ROKERO-973698 format. One record per atom (N, C-alpha, C): x, y, z; atom name. Coordinates in steps of 0.05 Angstrom, whole numbers. Layout:
+--------+--------+--------+------+
:      X :      Y :      Z : site :
+--------+--------+--------+------+
:      X :      Y :      Z :   CA :
...
+--------+--------+--------+------+
END
This chain:
+--------+--------+--------+------+
:      X :      Y :      Z : site :
+--------+--------+--------+------+
:   -657 :  -1238 :    390 :    N :
:   -654 :  -1262 :    406 :   CA :
:   -658 :  -1256 :    435 :    C :
:   -681 :  -1257 :    445 :    N :
:   -686 :  -1249 :    473 :   CA :
:   -671 :  -1266 :    493 :    C :
:   -669 :  -1292 :    489 :    N :
:   -655 :  -1309 :    507 :   CA :
:   -625 :  -1303 :    508 :    C :
:   -613 :  -1298 :    485 :    N :
:   -585 :  -1291 :    484 :   CA :
:   -580 :  -1264 :    499 :    C :
:   -596 :  -1244 :    492 :    N :
:   -593 :  -1218 :    504 :   CA :
:   -598 :  -1218 :    534 :    C :
:   -616 :  -1235 :    543 :    N :
:   -623 :  -1236 :    572 :   CA :
:   -599 :  -1243 :    589 :    C :
:   -580 :  -1258 :    578 :    N :
:   -556 :  -1265 :    593 :   CA :
:   -533 :  -1245 :    591 :    C :
:   -537 :  -1223 :    576 :    N :
:   -516 :  -1203 :    572 :   CA :
:   -523 :  -1177 :    586 :    C :
:   -505 :  -1158 :    584 :    N :
:   -510 :  -1131 :    594 :   CA :
:   -518 :  -1112 :    571 :    C :
:   -521 :  -1123 :    547 :    N :
:   -528 :  -1107 :    524 :   CA :
:   -558 :  -1100 :    524 :    C :
:   -564 :  -1075 :    517 :    N :
:   -593 :  -1067 :    515 :   CA :
:   -604 :  -1078 :    489 :    C :
:   -631 :  -1078 :    487 :    N :
:   -643 :  -1087 :    462 :   CA :
:   -639 :  -1066 :    440 :    C :
:   -643 :  -1074 :    416 :    N :
:   -643 :  -1056 :    392 :   CA :
:   -615 :  -1043 :    387 :    C :
:   -594 :  -1058 :    392 :    N :
:   -568 :  -1049 :    385 :   CA :
:   -566 :  -1048 :    354 :    C :
:   -555 :  -1026 :    344 :    N :
:   -553 :  -1023 :    315 :   CA :
:   -533 :  -1043 :    303 :    C :
:   -538 :  -1050 :    278 :    N :
:   -520 :  -1068 :    264 :   CA :
:   -492 :  -1055 :    262 :    C :
:   -491 :  -1029 :    257 :    N :
:   -465 :  -1015 :    255 :   CA :
:   -450 :  -1017 :    281 :    C :
:   -463 :  -1014 :    304 :    N :
:   -450 :  -1016 :    330 :   CA :
:   -438 :  -1044 :    334 :    C :
:   -454 :  -1064 :    327 :    N :
:   -444 :  -1092 :    330 :   CA :
:   -421 :  -1097 :    311 :    C :
:   -423 :  -1087 :    287 :    N :
:   -402 :  -1091 :    267 :   CA :
:   -376 :  -1078 :    276 :    C :
:   -378 :  -1053 :    287 :    N :
:   -355 :  -1039 :    297 :   CA :
:   -341 :  -1054 :    319 :    C :
:   -357 :  -1065 :    338 :    N :
:   -346 :  -1080 :    360 :   CA :
:   -332 :  -1106 :    350 :    C :
:   -344 :  -1119 :    331 :    N :
:   -333 :  -1144 :    321 :   CA :
:   -308 :  -1139 :    303 :    C :
:   -308 :  -1117 :    288 :    N :
:   -286 :  -1112 :    270 :   CA :
:   -262 :  -1098 :    283 :    C :
:   -266 :  -1087 :    307 :    N :
:   -244 :  -1072 :    321 :   CA :
:   -239 :  -1083 :    349 :    C :
:   -232 :  -1109 :    351 :    N :
:   -228 :  -1120 :    378 :   CA :
:   -202 :  -1110 :    390 :    C :
:   -201 :  -1112 :    416 :    N :
:   -176 :  -1105 :    431 :   CA :
:   -154 :  -1124 :    421 :    C :
:   -129 :  -1114 :    419 :    N :
:   -107 :  -1131 :    411 :   CA :
:   -102 :  -1155 :    429 :    C :
:   -111 :  -1153 :    454 :    N :
:   -107 :  -1174 :    473 :   CA :
:   -131 :  -1193 :    475 :    C :
:   -150 :  -1189 :    457 :    N :
:   -175 :  -1205 :    458 :   CA :
:   -173 :  -1230 :    439 :    C :
:   -186 :  -1251 :    448 :    N :
:   -191 :  -1274 :    431 :   CA :
:   -221 :  -1276 :    426 :    C :
:   -229 :  -1274 :    401 :    N :
:   -257 :  -1275 :    394 :   CA :
:   -262 :  -1299 :    376 :    C :
:   -281 :  -1315 :    384 :    N :
:   -288 :  -1339 :    369 :   CA :
:   -318 :  -1339 :    361 :    C :
:   -324 :  -1351 :    339 :    N :
:   -352 :  -1354 :    330 :   CA :
:   -355 :  -1383 :    322 :    C :
:   -380 :  -1392 :    324 :    N :
:   -388 :  -1418 :    313 :   CA :
:   -407 :  -1411 :    290 :    C :
:   -400 :  -1422 :    266 :    N :
:   -416 :  -1417 :    242 :   CA :
:   -428 :  -1443 :    232 :    C :
:   -453 :  -1442 :    226 :    N :
:   -467 :  -1465 :    214 :   CA :
:   -481 :  -1455 :    189 :    C :
:   -476 :  -1467 :    166 :    N :
:   -488 :  -1459 :    141 :   CA :
:   -486 :  -1429 :    136 :    C :
:   -463 :  -1418 :    141 :    N :
:   -458 :  -1389 :    135 :   CA :
:   -471 :  -1370 :    155 :    C :
:   -480 :  -1380 :    177 :    N :
:   -494 :  -1364 :    197 :   CA :
:   -479 :  -1366 :    224 :    C :
:   -473 :  -1344 :    237 :    N :
:   -461 :  -1344 :    263 :   CA :
:   -482 :  -1352 :    283 :    C :
:   -478 :  -1374 :    298 :    N :
:   -498 :  -1384 :    317 :   CA :
:   -488 :  -1383 :    346 :    C :
:   -462 :  -1377 :    350 :    N :
:   -452 :  -1374 :    377 :   CA :
:   -426 :  -1358 :    376 :    C :
:   -420 :  -1344 :    398 :    N :
:   -395 :  -1330 :    399 :   CA :
:   -384 :  -1331 :    427 :    C :
:   -358 :  -1328 :    429 :    N :
:   -344 :  -1327 :    455 :   CA :
:   -320 :  -1308 :    453 :    C :
:   -314 :  -1296 :    475 :    N :
:   -291 :  -1278 :    476 :   CA :
:   -276 :  -1280 :    502 :    C :
:   -250 :  -1276 :    499 :    N :
:   -232 :  -1276 :    523 :   CA :
:   -215 :  -1250 :    521 :    C :
:   -215 :  -1235 :    542 :    N :
:   -200 :  -1210 :    542 :   CA :
:   -179 :  -1211 :    565 :    C :
:   -154 :  -1211 :    557 :    N :
:   -133 :  -1212 :    577 :   CA :
:   -129 :  -1185 :    589 :    C :
:   -124 :  -1185 :    615 :    N :
:   -119 :  -1160 :    630 :   CA :
:    -90 :  -1152 :    626 :    C :
:    -82 :  -1128 :    635 :    N :
:    -55 :  -1118 :    632 :   CA :
:    -41 :  -1114 :    659 :    C :
:    -15 :  -1109 :    658 :    N :
:      0 :  -1103 :    682 :   CA :
:      1 :  -1126 :    701 :    C :
:     -5 :  -1120 :    726 :    N :
:     -4 :  -1140 :    747 :   CA :
:    -26 :  -1161 :    745 :    C :
:    -44 :  -1156 :    726 :    N :
:    -66 :  -1176 :    722 :   CA :
:    -63 :  -1190 :    695 :    C :
:    -39 :  -1189 :    683 :    N :
:    -36 :  -1202 :    657 :   CA :
:    -38 :  -1232 :    658 :    C :
:    -38 :  -1243 :    682 :    N :
:    -42 :  -1272 :    685 :   CA :
:    -71 :  -1280 :    684 :    C :
:    -89 :  -1260 :    682 :    N :
:   -118 :  -1265 :    683 :   CA :
:   -132 :  -1255 :    658 :    C :
:   -155 :  -1266 :    653 :    N :
:   -172 :  -1257 :    631 :   CA :
:   -201 :  -1261 :    638 :    C :
:   -218 :  -1245 :    626 :    N :
:   -247 :  -1247 :    629 :   CA :
:   -259 :  -1261 :    605 :    C :
:   -280 :  -1276 :    610 :    N :
:   -293 :  -1291 :    589 :   CA :
:   -322 :  -1282 :    586 :    C :
:   -332 :  -1285 :    562 :    N :
:   -360 :  -1281 :    556 :   CA :
:   -368 :  -1298 :    533 :    C :
:   -393 :  -1307 :    532 :    N :
:   -402 :  -1323 :    510 :   CA :
:   -432 :  -1323 :    508 :    C :
:   -442 :  -1332 :    485 :    N :
:   -471 :  -1335 :    482 :   CA :
:   -477 :  -1352 :    458 :    C :
:   -500 :  -1364 :    459 :    N :
:   -510 :  -1382 :    437 :   CA :
:   -537 :  -1372 :    428 :    C :
:   -540 :  -1371 :    402 :    N :
:   -565 :  -1362 :    389 :   CA :
:   -588 :  -1379 :    401 :    C :
:   -611 :  -1366 :    406 :    N :
:   -634 :  -1379 :    418 :   CA :
:   -642 :  -1405 :    404 :    C :
:   -640 :  -1406 :    378 :    N :
:   -649 :  -1429 :    362 :   CA :
:   -629 :  -1452 :    363 :    C :
:   -606 :  -1448 :    375 :    N :
:   -585 :  -1468 :    374 :   CA :
:   -575 :  -1477 :    402 :    C :
:   -590 :  -1470 :    423 :    N :
:   -582 :  -1479 :    449 :   CA :
:   -587 :  -1509 :    453 :    C :
:   -572 :  -1521 :    471 :    N :
:   -575 :  -1549 :    477 :   CA :
:   -561 :  -1567 :    457 :    C :
:   -544 :  -1557 :    440 :    N :
:   -531 :  -1573 :    420 :   CA :
:   -501 :  -1576 :    425 :    C :
:   -491 :  -1567 :    448 :    N :
:   -463 :  -1570 :    455 :   CA :
:   -445 :  -1548 :    445 :    C :
:   -457 :  -1526 :    434 :    N :
:   -441 :  -1504 :    424 :   CA :
:   -427 :  -1489 :    446 :    C :
:   -440 :  -1486 :    469 :    N :
:   -428 :  -1473 :    492 :   CA :
:   -404 :  -1489 :    502 :    C :
:   -407 :  -1515 :    504 :    N :
:   -385 :  -1532 :    512 :   CA :
:   -362 :  -1530 :    493 :    C :
:   -368 :  -1530 :    467 :    N :
:   -347 :  -1528 :    446 :   CA :
:   -332 :  -1502 :    449 :    C :
:   -346 :  -1479 :    452 :    N :
:   -333 :  -1453 :    456 :   CA :
:   -317 :  -1452 :    481 :    C :
:   -328 :  -1462 :    503 :    N :
:   -313 :  -1461 :    529 :   CA :
:   -288 :  -1478 :    527 :    C :
:   -290 :  -1501 :    515 :    N :
:   -266 :  -1518 :    512 :   CA :
:   -245 :  -1504 :    496 :    C :
:   -252 :  -1491 :    475 :    N :
:   -233 :  -1476 :    458 :   CA :
:   -220 :  -1454 :    474 :    C :
:   -235 :  -1439 :    489 :    N :
:   -224 :  -1416 :    504 :   CA :
:   -206 :  -1426 :    527 :    C :
:   -214 :  -1447 :    541 :    N :
:   -198 :  -1457 :    562 :   CA :
:   -172 :  -1469 :    551 :    C :
:   -173 :  -1483 :    529 :    N :
:   -149 :  -1493 :    516 :   CA :
:   -130 :  -1471 :    508 :    C :
:   -141 :  -1450 :    496 :    N :
:   -124 :  -1427 :    489 :   CA :
:   -111 :  -1414 :    513 :    C :
:   -127 :  -1411 :    534 :    N :
:   -116 :  -1399 :    559 :   CA :
:    -94 :  -1416 :    572 :    C :
:    -99 :  -1442 :    574 :    N :
:    -81 :  -1460 :    587 :   CA :
:    -56 :  -1467 :    571 :    C :
:    -60 :  -1474 :    546 :    N :
:    -39 :  -1486 :    530 :   CA :
:    -25 :  -1467 :    511 :    C :
:    -35 :  -1443 :    507 :    N :
:    -23 :  -1425 :    488 :   CA :
:    -18 :  -1397 :    499 :    C :
:    -34 :  -1387 :    518 :    N :
:    -31 :  -1360 :    527 :   CA :
:    -21 :  -1358 :    555 :    C :
:    -17 :  -1380 :    569 :    N :
:     -6 :  -1380 :    596 :   CA :
:    -23 :  -1362 :    615 :    C :
:    -49 :  -1365 :    613 :    N :
:    -67 :  -1351 :    631 :   CA :
:    -74 :  -1369 :    655 :    C :
:    -68 :  -1359 :    678 :    N :
:    -73 :  -1374 :    703 :   CA :
:   -101 :  -1372 :    713 :    C :
:   -113 :  -1348 :    711 :    N :
:   -140 :  -1343 :    722 :   CA :
:   -159 :  -1334 :    700 :    C :
:   -181 :  -1349 :    698 :    N :
:   -203 :  -1341 :    680 :   CA :
:   -227 :  -1333 :    698 :    C :
:   -239 :  -1311 :    691 :    N :
:   -261 :  -1301 :    708 :   CA :
:   -285 :  -1292 :    690 :    C :
:   -308 :  -1293 :    702 :    N :
:   -333 :  -1285 :    688 :   CA :
:   -354 :  -1277 :    708 :    C :
:   -375 :  -1264 :    698 :    N :
:   -399 :  -1260 :    714 :   CA :
:   -422 :  -1273 :    700 :    C :
:   -441 :  -1283 :    716 :    N :
:   -464 :  -1296 :    704 :   CA :
:   -488 :  -1290 :    722 :    C :
:   -511 :  -1284 :    710 :    N :
:   -535 :  -1279 :    726 :   CA :
:   -542 :  -1304 :    742 :    C :
:   -550 :  -1299 :    767 :    N :
:   -556 :  -1321 :    785 :   CA :
:   -578 :  -1340 :    776 :    C :
:   -596 :  -1330 :    758 :    N :
:   -618 :  -1347 :    748 :   CA :
:   -611 :  -1362 :    723 :    C :
:   -586 :  -1360 :    714 :    N :
:   -577 :  -1374 :    689 :   CA :
:   -565 :  -1401 :    696 :    C :
:   -582 :  -1420 :    705 :    N :
:   -573 :  -1446 :    714 :   CA :
:   -558 :  -1462 :    693 :    C :
:   -566 :  -1460 :    668 :    N :
:   -552 :  -1474 :    647 :   CA :
:   -524 :  -1465 :    644 :    C :
:   -519 :  -1439 :    643 :    N :
:   -492 :  -1428 :    641 :   CA :
:   -475 :  -1435 :    665 :    C :
:   -487 :  -1433 :    689 :    N :
:   -472 :  -1439 :    714 :   CA :
:   -463 :  -1468 :    713 :    C :
:   -480 :  -1486 :    705 :    N :
:   -472 :  -1515 :    703 :   CA :
:   -449 :  -1518 :    683 :    C :
:   -450 :  -1504 :    660 :    N :
:   -429 :  -1506 :    640 :   CA :
:   -403 :  -1496 :    652 :    C :
:   -403 :  -1473 :    665 :    N :
:   -379 :  -1462 :    677 :   CA :
:   -367 :  -1481 :    698 :    C :
:   -385 :  -1492 :    715 :    N :
:   -375 :  -1510 :    736 :   CA :
:   -363 :  -1535 :    723 :    C :
:   -374 :  -1544 :    701 :    N :
:   -363 :  -1568 :    687 :   CA :
:   -333 :  -1563 :    679 :    C :
:   -326 :  -1537 :    674 :    N :
:   -299 :  -1530 :    666 :   CA :
:   -282 :  -1521 :    689 :    C :
:   -292 :  -1525 :    714 :    N :
:   -276 :  -1519 :    737 :   CA :
:   -279 :  -1491 :    749 :    C :
:   -298 :  -1476 :    739 :    N :
:   -304 :  -1450 :    751 :   CA :
:   -318 :  -1453 :    777 :    C :
:   -311 :  -1436 :    796 :    N :
:   -324 :  -1436 :    823 :   CA :
:   -335 :  -1408 :    828 :    C :
:   -358 :  -1408 :    842 :    N :
:   -369 :  -1383 :    851 :   CA :
:   -351 :  -1370 :    872 :    C :
:   -345 :  -1344 :    867 :    N :
:   -329 :  -1329 :    886 :   CA :
:   -344 :  -1308 :    901 :    C :
:   -366 :  -1299 :    890 :    N :
:   -381 :  -1278 :    903 :   CA :
:   -408 :  -1272 :    890 :    C :
:   -424 :  -1257 :    904 :    N :
:   -450 :  -1249 :    895 :   CA :
:   -450 :  -1219 :    890 :    C :
:   -458 :  -1211 :    866 :    N :
:   -459 :  -1183 :    859 :   CA :
:   -489 :  -1175 :    859 :    C :
:   -498 :  -1162 :    880 :    N :
:   -526 :  -1155 :    882 :   CA :
:   -533 :  -1132 :    864 :    C :
:   -557 :  -1133 :    852 :    N :
:   -567 :  -1112 :    833 :   CA :
:   -546 :  -1106 :    812 :    C :
:   -533 :  -1127 :    801 :    N :
:   -512 :  -1125 :    782 :   CA :
:   -520 :  -1112 :    756 :    C :
:   -543 :  -1121 :    746 :    N :
:   -553 :  -1111 :    720 :   CA :
:   -583 :  -1105 :    721 :    C :
:   -592 :  -1090 :    702 :    N :
:   -620 :  -1083 :    699 :   CA :
:   -631 :  -1097 :    675 :    C :
:   -651 :  -1115 :    679 :    N :
:   -662 :  -1131 :    658 :   CA :
:   -692 :  -1133 :    660 :    C :
:   -705 :  -1127 :    639 :    N :
:   -735 :  -1130 :    638 :   CA :
:   -749 :  -1116 :    661 :    C :
:   -739 :  -1092 :    667 :    N :
:   -753 :  -1076 :    687 :   CA :
:   -745 :  -1081 :    716 :    C :
:   -725 :  -1098 :    721 :    N :
:   -717 :  -1103 :    749 :   CA :
:   -687 :  -1108 :    751 :    C :
:   -676 :  -1103 :    774 :    N :
:   -648 :  -1109 :    779 :   CA :
:   -644 :  -1138 :    784 :    C :
:   -623 :  -1149 :    773 :    N :
:   -617 :  -1177 :    777 :   CA :
:   -589 :  -1181 :    788 :    C :
:   -585 :  -1202 :    804 :    N :
:   -560 :  -1208 :    816 :   CA :
:   -543 :  -1226 :    797 :    C :
:   -517 :  -1226 :    802 :    N :
:   -499 :  -1243 :    787 :   CA :
:   -478 :  -1255 :    806 :    C :
:   -468 :  -1278 :    797 :    N :
:   -445 :  -1290 :    811 :   CA :
:   -420 :  -1281 :    796 :    C :
:   -399 :  -1277 :    811 :    N :
:   -373 :  -1276 :    799 :   CA :
:   -361 :  -1304 :    802 :    C :
:   -350 :  -1314 :    780 :    N :
:   -339 :  -1341 :    781 :   CA :
:   -311 :  -1340 :    769 :    C :
:   -294 :  -1358 :    778 :    N :
:   -267 :  -1360 :    768 :   CA :
:   -257 :  -1388 :    767 :    C :
:   -237 :  -1392 :    750 :    N :
:   -223 :  -1418 :    747 :   CA :
:   -193 :  -1412 :    748 :    C :
:   -180 :  -1426 :    766 :    N :
:   -151 :  -1423 :    769 :   CA :
:   -137 :  -1447 :    759 :    C :
:   -118 :  -1443 :    740 :    N :
:   -102 :  -1466 :    730 :   CA :
:    -82 :  -1473 :    751 :    C :
:    -79 :  -1498 :    756 :    N :
:    -60 :  -1507 :    777 :   CA :
:    -31 :  -1501 :    769 :    C :
+--------+--------+--------+------+
END
């Protein structure tokens, strides 16, 4: 899924065993969600709570299968993660990074109250060039 991978830091050709290991052995402080349609995982999202003096904060990541974009799955996942953070886990700060050219994702995050906090220059290497990313966060009142 080139579109899905383009928004991540993962390299191409990750082995099935590596993905399975990551999915089957999550951090105890992680929340991992999937969206399944007809027995097929078509989107996933994850929230990882920090420890110690940052236990009030968590990082988010998510993605939607290339063939299922534009159907509201990202909104569904983000709503579920924000609800868990706000109403169940008492997380005050949610943060994420997003490539600056991912306008669809940026609009989604802004819809949920995320604000750009900074620019990370040459954040990742994608398709033969370095790309910038925004750091974004949402603070619960």
